[in-house]
Legacy VTK file of the C-alpha trace (Angstrom):
# vtk DataFile Version 3.0
C-alpha trace
ASCII
DATASET POLYDATA
POINTS 140 float
139.326 79.791 123.652
137.769 82.948 125.207
135.412 84.656 122.691
137.177 88.041 123.101
140.574 86.503 122.535
139.144 84.835 119.386
137.667 88.119 118.263
140.991 89.822 118.770
142.697 87.168 116.616
140.054 87.458 113.855
140.319 91.187 113.771
144.119 91.125 113.766
144.325 88.525 111.050
141.725 90.304 108.909
143.554 93.638 109.184
146.960 92.102 108.446
145.672 90.072 105.454
143.677 92.992 104.022
146.782 95.210 104.173
148.865 92.421 102.641
146.595 92.649 99.563
147.876 96.229 99.042
151.575 95.289 99.201
152.103 95.818 95.486
151.494 99.605 95.784
154.501 101.815 94.889
153.694 103.915 97.917
152.667 103.209 101.508
149.000 102.534 102.158
148.712 105.634 104.281
150.186 107.744 101.458
147.617 106.003 99.124
144.894 107.338 101.338
146.061 110.913 100.582
146.128 110.099 96.844
142.670 108.641 97.066
141.271 111.735 98.726
142.682 114.178 96.218
141.793 112.078 93.183
138.368 110.633 94.131
136.755 113.483 96.029
135.638 116.868 94.755
137.027 120.008 96.344
140.247 121.717 97.376
142.376 119.926 99.939
144.850 121.455 102.277
147.155 119.373 104.510
144.862 120.200 107.446
141.677 119.117 105.612
143.333 115.848 104.600
144.519 115.238 108.162
141.035 115.776 109.467
139.430 113.477 106.889
141.894 110.724 107.792
141.828 111.355 111.548
145.585 111.798 111.775
147.977 114.584 112.685
148.871 117.427 110.360
152.616 116.593 110.699
151.929 113.098 109.526
150.200 114.435 106.396
152.993 116.947 105.873
155.444 114.019 105.824
153.229 112.064 103.321
152.975 115.188 101.101
156.738 115.609 101.038
157.206 111.972 99.940
154.366 112.062 97.434
155.702 115.299 95.903
159.217 113.920 95.646
157.850 110.753 93.878
155.824 112.862 91.414
152.307 112.043 92.660
151.256 115.488 93.842
152.121 119.121 93.507
151.346 122.095 95.661
149.246 125.053 94.466
149.262 128.248 96.480
146.039 129.652 97.833
144.859 132.938 96.422
143.227 133.874 99.673
145.967 132.920 102.134
149.505 133.217 100.704
150.798 130.967 103.550
148.634 127.909 102.696
148.486 125.660 99.684
146.238 123.056 98.077
147.418 119.498 97.331
146.806 118.606 93.696
147.203 115.236 92.020
149.452 114.645 89.020
148.511 112.379 86.165
150.728 109.715 87.758
148.573 109.915 90.899
145.297 109.688 88.950
146.586 106.575 87.105
147.638 104.927 90.339
144.303 105.752 92.013
142.321 104.355 89.079
144.383 101.116 88.992
144.160 100.700 92.726
140.405 101.303 92.677
140.003 98.656 89.969
141.965 96.115 91.983
140.042 96.888 95.189
136.738 96.616 93.373
137.692 93.204 91.890
138.772 91.994 95.362
135.490 93.134 96.964
133.424 91.702 94.187
135.161 88.391 94.751
134.354 88.534 98.440
130.726 89.443 97.688
130.382 86.571 95.191
131.620 84.101 97.814
129.582 85.529 100.734
126.489 86.423 98.768
124.988 89.834 98.370
123.019 89.809 101.601
125.905 88.701 103.844
128.282 91.125 102.079
125.930 94.046 102.781
125.559 92.954 106.387
129.367 92.761 106.732
129.778 96.282 105.468
127.097 97.574 107.812
128.595 95.760 110.809
132.067 97.062 109.979
130.828 100.570 109.589
129.009 100.432 112.912
132.103 98.950 114.563
134.243 101.718 113.162
131.827 104.281 114.586
132.136 102.685 117.984
135.948 102.619 117.804
135.956 106.294 116.792
133.820 107.155 119.779
136.113 105.182 122.076
139.162 107.055 120.768
137.445 110.256 121.940
LINES 1 141
140 0 1 2 3 4 5 6 7 8 9 10 11 12 13 14 15 16 17 18 19 20 21 22 23 24 25 26 27 28 29 30 31 32 33 34 35 36 37 38 39 40 41 42 43 44 45 46 47 48 49 50 51 52 53 54 55 56 57 58 59 60 61 62 63 64 65 66 67 68 69 70 71 72 73 74 75 76 77 78 79 80 81 82 83 84 85 86 87 88 89 90 91 92 93 94 95 96 97 98 99 100 101 102 103 104 105 106 107 108 109 110 111 112 113 114 115 116 117 118 119 120 121 122 123 124 125 126 127 128 129 130 131 132 133 134 135 136 137 138 139
């Protein structure tokens, strides 16, 4: 088999299987990314700032915010400076979900590290990070 075809199959299977491990979330993984930003990072987050952090469109984030608000994970807080904009704030429900998800992800990654060994695990993370930088540059 051609090495590039094999690489494509390995990347595809890894991506699919890694996402499969998140299937028990009560929200979509892309919505979980929004929850993680507003619960795990310091600062005030607008829909635009969240979209920029995730590298997606503002309309996509607006749709996620609508769903998350309806499900009770976030609320909107108006900006004092600009009455037209708002900040996205987490509810206690979002904080609990983020903490539980983080604990599960940490356990999963510790398991992978234990099986690969600390050195190989660190190398894997560095290679994946470098690869993501290359892919980001290729996207433009």
